[in-house]
Backbone as a printed PyTorch tensor [residue, N CA C, xyz], in Angstrom:
tensor([[[  0.3650,  -1.0700,  -0.0330],
         [ -0.1810,  -0.2380,   0.1240],
         [  1.1090,   1.4290,   0.2910]],

        [[  0.7730,   2.3440,  -0.9440],
         [  1.2480,   3.3720,  -0.9220],
         [  1.2650,   4.1710,   0.1480]],

        [[ -0.3620,   4.2960,   0.3930],
         [ -0.8820,   6.0020,   1.3750],
         [ -1.8120,   5.2510,   2.1500]],

        [[ -2.5700,   5.8460,   2.9520],
         [ -3.9170,   5.6750,   3.0690],
         [ -4.0440,   6.8240,   4.1740]],

        [[ -5.7630,   6.8180,   4.2890],
         [ -6.2220,   7.9930,   4.6330],
         [ -7.6740,   7.6380,   5.1240]],

        [[ -7.5460,   7.1300,   6.8340],
         [ -8.8920,   6.8060,   7.6110],
         [ -9.5240,   8.3120,   8.6620]],

        [[-10.9090,   8.1350,   7.8480],
         [-11.2590,   9.3650,   8.7770],
         [-12.4440,   8.6680,   9.5060]],

        [[-12.2760,   8.8190,  11.3690],
         [-13.1280,   7.7450,  11.8490],
         [-13.6500,   8.7770,  12.7090]],

        [[-15.8590,   8.1170,  13.6070],
         [-16.0950,   8.4530,  14.2970],
         [-16.4160,   7.9950,  14.6950]],

        [[-16.4650,   8.0940,  15.8740],
         [-17.4480,   6.6230,  17.8780],
         [-18.3910,   7.2770,  17.7980]],

        [[-19.2210,   6.3080,  17.7890],
         [-20.3910,   6.5930,  19.2900],
         [-20.7700,   5.3090,  19.5470]],

        [[-19.6320,   5.6240,  20.8760],
         [-19.4380,   5.2780,  21.8630],
         [-21.0760,   4.6440,  22.5410]],

        [[-22.1040,   5.4030,  23.1880],
         [-23.1290,   5.0640,  23.1090],
         [-24.1950,   3.9010,  22.8360]],

        [[-24.0950,   4.1430,  21.0080],
         [-24.3580,   3.3880,  19.2360],
         [-23.8220,   2.1760,  19.3800]],

        [[-22.6180,   1.9600,  20.1690],
         [-21.8080,   1.1000,  19.5140],
         [-21.7050,   1.0910,  18.6630]],

        [[-20.8880,   1.9360,  17.7350],
         [-20.8870,   1.8240,  15.7260],
         [-19.7260,   2.8950,  16.0080]],

        [[-18.7420,   2.2870,  14.5510],
         [-17.3680,   3.5320,  14.7730],
         [-18.3180,   4.2080,  12.7110]],

        [[-18.3570,   4.9100,  12.6430],
         [-18.6840,   5.6750,  10.9970],
         [-17.3110,   6.0090,  10.6010]],

        [[-16.8320,   5.3480,   9.5600],
         [-15.3580,   5.3480,   8.7750],
         [-15.5860,   5.9190,   7.2280]],

        [[-14.3000,   7.1500,   6.5160],
         [-14.2300,   6.6570,   5.5620],
         [-12.9400,   6.8050,   5.0710]],

        [[-12.2810,   5.7840,   4.2520],
         [-10.6910,   5.1460,   4.3950],
         [ -9.9840,   5.6640,   2.5260]],

        [[ -9.7610,   7.0350,   2.3980],
         [ -9.1350,   6.3580,   1.2990],
         [ -7.5180,   5.7300,   0.6660]],

        [[ -8.1110,   4.8300,  -0.4960],
         [ -6.5530,   4.3380,  -0.2270],
         [ -6.1210,   4.3330,  -1.7700]],

        [[ -4.3860,   4.1670,  -1.8900],
         [ -3.7340,   4.1300,  -2.8080],
         [ -2.7550,   3.5380,  -2.9330]],

        [[ -2.9460,   2.4710,  -3.7650],
         [ -1.6590,   1.4250,  -4.1230],
         [ -1.5360,   1.1060,  -5.2730]],

        [[ -0.0470,   0.2160,  -5.0370],
         [  1.1870,  -0.2110,  -6.2980],
         [  0.1900,  -1.5880,  -7.6290]],

        [[ -0.0060,  -1.7690,  -8.0500],
         [ -0.5540,  -2.8670,  -8.6520],
         [  1.1850,  -4.2390,  -8.9630]],

        [[  1.2640,  -4.6240,  -7.9410],
         [  2.3520,  -5.5510,  -8.1600],
         [  2.3310,  -6.8280,  -9.8240]],

        [[  1.7030,  -7.0070,  -9.9360],
         [  0.5550,  -7.2050, -11.4390],
         [ -0.5340,  -6.4210, -11.8430]],

        [[ -0.9200,  -7.8880, -12.9640],
         [ -2.1660,  -6.4160, -12.8840],
         [ -3.2590,  -7.3050, -13.1060]],

        [[ -4.2000,  -6.5080, -11.8880],
         [ -4.8110,  -6.6530, -11.9640],
         [ -6.4520,  -6.5920, -12.5620]],

        [[ -7.6200,  -7.8200, -11.7010],
         [ -8.5900,  -7.2560, -11.7260],
         [-10.1720,  -7.3590, -10.1720]],

        [[ -8.8360,  -7.9040, -10.1100],
         [-10.1250,  -6.9710,  -8.7820],
         [ -8.8690,  -7.0740,  -7.6780]],

        [[ -9.3110,  -5.7140,  -6.1710],
         [ -8.2470,  -5.2190,  -5.2650],
         [ -9.1610,  -6.5760,  -4.3650]],

        [[ -8.7450,  -6.3220,  -3.5840],
         [ -8.6050,  -7.5040,  -2.3100],
         [ -8.1200,  -6.4890,  -0.7520]],

        [[ -8.8860,  -6.3740,  -0.2760],
         [ -8.1640,  -6.1650,   0.7710],
         [ -9.3280,  -6.9100,   2.5850]],

        [[ -8.5380,  -7.0610,   3.3710],
         [ -8.5590,  -7.7780,   4.5270],
         [ -9.3150,  -6.9750,   5.4250]],

        [[-10.6250,  -6.8860,   5.7960],
         [-11.4350,  -6.4490,   7.1390],
         [-11.8580,  -7.2470,   7.8140]],

        [[-11.8710,  -7.2250,   8.8620],
         [-12.7200,  -7.9250,  10.1500],
         [-14.2080,  -8.4360,   9.4900]],

        [[-14.8020,  -9.1450,   9.3940],
         [-15.6700,  -9.0950,   9.3270],
         [-17.0310,  -8.7980,  10.5670]],

        [[-16.5730,  -8.0870,  11.6460],
         [-17.3780,  -7.3490,  12.3500],
         [-17.7320,  -5.5840,  12.2830]],

        [[-17.2310,  -5.2580,  11.1440],
         [-17.1450,  -4.0420,  10.0110],
         [-18.4490,  -4.4990,   8.6020]],

        [[-18.6490,  -3.7870,   8.3780],
         [-19.5810,  -3.6010,   7.1750],
         [-18.9710,  -2.3770,   5.6310]],

        [[-19.4250,  -3.0390,   4.6600],
         [-18.7130,  -2.3140,   3.7880],
         [-19.8610,  -1.9620,   3.4180]],

        [[-20.1470,  -0.1070,   3.6770],
         [-21.5480,   0.1040,   2.4410],
         [-21.4520,   0.5470,   1.4700]],

        [[-19.9580,   1.3790,   0.4530],
         [-20.2360,   2.2640,  -0.9130],
         [-18.5250,   2.4570,  -0.7860]],

        [[-18.3350,   1.7630,  -2.0530],
         [-16.9550,   1.7890,  -2.6310],
         [-17.3570,   2.5600,  -3.4180]],

        [[-16.2800,   3.7770,  -3.7410],
         [-15.4800,   4.2220,  -5.3360],
         [-14.8620,   5.0110,  -5.9800]],

        [[-14.9730,   4.7200,  -6.6980],
         [-13.3770,   4.7850,  -7.4150],
         [-12.6950,   6.1870,  -7.0450]],

        [[-11.4000,   6.7380,  -7.8670],
         [-10.9060,   7.8750,  -8.0000],
         [-11.5020,   8.6280,  -8.1890]],

        [[-12.7680,   8.9840,  -9.2340],
         [-14.0250,  10.1830,  -9.6870],
         [-14.9490,   9.8980,  -8.6980]],

        [[-15.0450,   9.4300,  -7.9500],
         [-16.1110,   8.6120,  -7.1390],
         [-17.3630,   8.5580,  -7.9240]],

        [[-17.2760,   7.5740,  -8.2160],
         [-18.4390,   6.4750,  -9.1350],
         [-17.9580,   5.0050,  -8.1460]],

        [[-19.4700,   4.9090,  -8.2580],
         [-19.5520,   3.6220,  -7.2470],
         [-19.3800,   1.7770,  -8.0930]],

        [[-18.0970,   1.7300,  -7.1580],
         [-18.2540,   0.2200,  -7.3970],
         [-18.5130,  -1.6860,  -7.0810]],

        [[-18.8980,  -2.1200,  -7.3550],
         [-19.5080,  -2.8800,  -6.6190],
         [-17.7630,  -3.9360,  -5.4870]],

        [[-18.4740,  -4.2440,  -4.5330],
         [-17.8230,  -4.7320,  -3.9010],
         [-18.7040,  -6.3830,  -2.8220]],

        [[-17.4050,  -6.9610,  -2.6650],
         [-18.2470,  -8.6500,  -2.2610],
         [-17.3540,  -8.8030,  -1.1790]],

        [[-18.0860,  -9.0330,  -0.1440],
         [-17.9790,  -9.4940,   1.2590],
         [-17.9510, -11.1610,   1.0850]],

        [[-15.8820, -11.1270,   1.9910],
         [-15.7800, -12.7200,   2.1180],
         [-16.0510, -13.5250,   2.6060]],

        [[-16.5730, -13.8430,   4.4720],
         [-16.7730, -13.6700,   5.3910],
         [-15.1780, -15.0090,   5.5710]],

        [[-15.2420, -15.7620,   4.6530],
         [-14.8300, -16.7830,   4.9250],
         [-13.3160, -16.6040,   5.2100]],

        [[-12.7890, -15.6400,   4.6000],
         [-11.2470, -15.2330,   4.3350],
         [-11.2210, -13.6210,   4.8060]],

        [[-12.1100, -12.8630,   5.7950],
         [-12.5400, -11.3670,   5.9400],
         [-11.6080, -11.1100,   5.0520]],

        [[-11.8430, -11.1850,   3.1840],
         [-12.1250,  -9.9750,   2.4620],
         [-13.1460,  -9.2340,   2.5540]],

        [[-13.3120,  -7.9650,   1.0300],
         [-13.7860,  -7.5930,   0.2190],
         [-12.9630,  -7.4980,  -0.7810]],

        [[-13.8400,  -8.5210,  -1.7170],
         [-13.0390,  -7.5940,  -2.4470],
         [-13.8970,  -7.1180,  -3.6120]],

        [[-13.2990,  -6.1430,  -4.8900],
         [-13.8100,  -4.9180,  -5.4840],
         [-12.6920,  -5.3950,  -6.9760]],

        [[-14.3170,  -5.4800,  -8.1360],
         [-13.5850,  -6.3610,  -9.0180],
         [-13.6180,  -4.5240,  -9.5000]],

        [[-12.6090,  -4.7540, -10.2730],
         [-11.6510,  -2.7280, -10.7390],
         [-12.5980,  -2.8310, -12.6140]],

        [[-13.5480,  -2.6790, -12.9030],
         [-13.9560,  -2.2810, -14.0720],
         [-12.8640,  -2.0270, -14.9820]],

        [[-11.4120,  -1.5280, -15.2130],
         [-10.9440,  -0.9170, -16.4520],
         [ -9.9870,  -1.6530, -15.7330]],

        [[ -9.7040,  -2.8100, -15.2350],
         [ -8.3380,  -3.4040, -14.3270],
         [ -6.9030,  -1.8730, -14.3590]],

        [[ -6.2500,  -2.5350, -13.6980],
         [ -5.0240,  -2.1390, -12.7930],
         [ -3.2200,  -2.4680, -13.3620]],

        [[ -3.5220,  -1.4990, -14.1710],
         [ -1.9050,  -2.5380, -14.6130],
         [ -0.7270,  -2.1560, -13.7970]],

        [[  0.0320,  -3.3960, -13.8320],
         [  1.0000,  -4.1120, -13.2460],
         [  2.3550,  -1.8820, -13.3630]],

        [[  2.2530,  -1.4120, -12.2880],
         [  3.5570,  -0.1020, -12.9500],
         [  4.9490,   0.0570, -11.4160]],

        [[  4.6520,  -1.2190, -11.1080],
         [  5.5980,  -1.0000, -10.2100],
         [  7.2390,  -1.0990, -10.8880]],

        [[  7.2790,  -0.8290, -12.2390],
         [  8.7550,  -2.0520, -12.5040],
         [  9.1880,  -0.9610, -13.7250]],

        [[  7.4520,   0.0910, -13.6770],
         [  7.7670,   1.2650, -15.0900],
         [  9.0530,   2.6590, -14.3500]]])
């Protein structure tokens, strides 16, 4: 991961955390899907691309991941 920013708001009386994360990463290989680990107790409600366009997200409870298909893929730029 190259960079990330997390803005979070805690509501202890409601037992809730609301957060927004912005993630920047360099693909080490060509990717069609980005995979992120996320604790199963946390729920993703929305995923947006860099242009604020919605992306689908699939929660996989078996391995505690969120998988985000990348419509245009992401090319390996690590060795450029």
